[in-house]
Kinemage of the C-alpha trace (Angstrom):
@kinemage 1
@onewidth
@group {chain A} dominant
@subgroup {mainchain}
@vectorlist {calphas} color= white
{ca met a 1} P -22.020 88.913 -18.653
{ca ile a 2} L -24.878 88.099 -21.678
{ca val a 3} L -26.247 91.148 -22.858
{ca ser a 4} L -29.300 90.526 -24.104
{ca leu a 5} L -31.137 91.653 -27.186
{ca ala a 6} L -32.622 95.026 -25.492
{ca glu a 7} L -29.461 96.102 -24.200
{ca lys a 8} L -27.579 96.419 -27.364
{ca lys a 9} L -27.960 99.182 -30.171
{ca cys a 10} L -29.087 98.872 -33.770
{ca thr a 11} L -26.199 99.358 -36.333
{ca pro a 12} L -27.011 101.141 -39.187
{ca cys a 13} L -26.449 98.493 -42.529
{ca gln a 14} L -24.596 99.956 -45.277
{ca gly a 15} L -25.080 97.159 -47.453
{ca gly a 16} L -22.946 94.678 -49.013
{ca val a 17} L -23.119 92.338 -45.744
{ca pro a 18} L -25.047 89.025 -46.328
{ca pro a 19} L -28.199 88.216 -43.971
{ca leu a 20} L -28.194 85.934 -41.687
{ca glu a 21} L -28.253 82.148 -41.903
{ca ala a 22} L -31.255 80.578 -41.436
{ca glu a 23} L -29.780 78.820 -38.242
{ca thr a 24} L -28.612 82.074 -36.958
{ca ala a 25} L -31.872 83.903 -37.562
{ca ala a 26} L -33.701 80.841 -36.007
{ca glu a 27} L -31.600 80.788 -32.587
{ca leu a 28} L -31.858 84.577 -32.142
{ca leu a 29} L -35.554 84.323 -33.149
{ca lys a 30} L -35.776 82.134 -29.463
{ca glu a 31} L -35.085 85.230 -27.209
{ca leu a 32} L -37.816 87.265 -29.063
{ca asp a 33} L -41.512 86.947 -27.296
{ca ala a 34} L -43.885 86.202 -30.003
{ca trp a 35} L -42.421 86.959 -32.749
{ca ser a 36} L -42.187 85.281 -36.209
{ca phe a 37} L -40.551 85.293 -39.731
{ca asn a 38} L -43.788 85.658 -41.934
{ca asp a 39} L -43.531 84.171 -46.060
{ca gln a 40} L -40.996 86.960 -46.710
{ca gly a 41} L -38.474 85.931 -44.177
{ca his a 42} L -38.961 89.494 -42.151
{ca leu a 43} L -39.390 89.540 -38.142
{ca glu a 44} L -43.134 90.403 -37.272
{ca lys a 45} L -44.934 90.573 -34.420
{ca thr a 46} L -48.897 91.964 -33.834
{ca tyr a 47} L -49.456 93.704 -30.642
{ca val a 48} L -53.074 93.265 -29.365
{ca phe a 49} L -54.846 96.296 -27.400
{ca asp a 50} L -58.267 97.140 -26.100
{ca asp a 51} L -58.941 100.390 -28.096
{ca phe a 52} L -57.240 102.606 -30.818
{ca lys a 53} L -55.282 104.981 -28.807
{ca ala a 54} L -52.566 102.482 -27.605
{ca pro a 55} L -51.822 101.045 -30.557
{ca phe a 56} L -51.346 104.614 -32.099
{ca glu a 57} L -49.458 106.029 -29.044
{ca phe a 58} L -47.301 102.469 -29.295
{ca ala a 59} L -47.013 103.257 -32.950
{ca gln a 60} L -45.763 107.336 -31.930
{ca arg a 61} L -43.404 105.461 -29.416
{ca ile a 62} L -41.975 102.963 -32.046
{ca gly a 63} L -41.278 105.579 -34.371
{ca leu a 64} L -39.438 107.406 -32.076
{ca met a 65} L -36.842 104.675 -31.103
{ca ala a 66} L -36.598 103.913 -34.799
{ca glu a 67} L -35.250 107.521 -35.923
{ca glu a 68} L -33.138 106.691 -32.377
{ca gln a 69} L -31.971 103.594 -33.715
{ca trp a 70} L -31.349 104.055 -37.314
{ca his a 71} L -33.622 101.178 -38.098
{ca his a 72} L -37.222 101.625 -39.339
{ca pro a 73} L -39.908 99.131 -39.552
{ca asp a 74} L -42.712 98.678 -41.566
{ca met a 75} L -46.073 99.684 -39.288
{ca his a 76} L -49.846 98.723 -39.560
{ca leu a 77} L -52.046 100.340 -37.444
{ca ala a 78} L -55.460 99.000 -37.028
{ca trp a 79} L -58.276 98.970 -34.549
{ca gly a 80} L -56.385 97.261 -31.591
{ca arg a 81} L -53.149 96.168 -33.161
{ca leu a 82} L -50.266 97.158 -34.390
{ca thr a 83} L -48.220 95.511 -36.697
{ca ile a 84} L -44.506 95.375 -36.794
{ca glu a 85} L -42.662 94.173 -39.216
{ca val a 86} L -38.736 94.392 -39.511
{ca trp a 87} L -35.913 93.165 -41.875
{ca thr a 88} L -32.598 95.430 -43.617
{ca his a 89} L -33.692 96.877 -46.471
{ca lys a 90} L -30.610 97.630 -48.240
{ca ile a 91} L -29.901 93.735 -47.828
{ca asn a 92} L -33.608 92.428 -48.216
{ca gly a 93} L -32.870 90.112 -45.211
{ca leu a 94} L -31.842 89.456 -41.556
{ca val a 95} L -29.249 91.030 -39.726
{ca glu a 96} L -28.750 90.602 -36.025
{ca ser a 97} L -30.300 94.588 -35.727
{ca asp a 98} L -33.156 93.504 -36.858
{ca phe a 99} L -33.898 91.311 -33.807
{ca ile a 100} L -32.572 93.889 -31.514
{ca phe a 101} L -34.534 96.225 -32.949
{ca ala a 102} L -37.949 93.504 -32.219
{ca ala a 103} L -36.279 93.134 -28.808
{ca arg a 104} L -36.390 96.774 -27.939
{ca ala a 105} L -39.921 97.114 -29.142
{ca asp a 106} L -40.881 94.676 -26.726
{ca ala a 107} L -39.207 96.735 -24.018
{ca leu a 108} L -40.869 99.422 -24.431
{ca leu a 109} L -44.488 98.381 -24.349
{ca thr a 110} L -43.489 96.763 -21.056
{ca ala a 111} L -41.968 100.117 -19.880
{ca val a 112} L -45.507 101.674 -20.708
């Protein structure tokens, strides 16, 4: 049985682990919907909404999930948009938990 990324839990990084190889990260990216690598090599996605309230409320839900998963993204809130940037700060790179977090964020949106 294959477990989807959204069904997994993030594992807190203690540092000292290597970031994912580019090839592995590219394969995991294929499992995500509309996420991409930004110029820093971090995962990034902009969610689009019809007002200010919806992205604000979604940011709150992401924040609660971040605390639960012990994995914290950078977020930029604007009218009608929420951009989420995910990477593992302790190693300044990507690990599987970053992709898990991204998939869980998408699942939160579809659960509304």
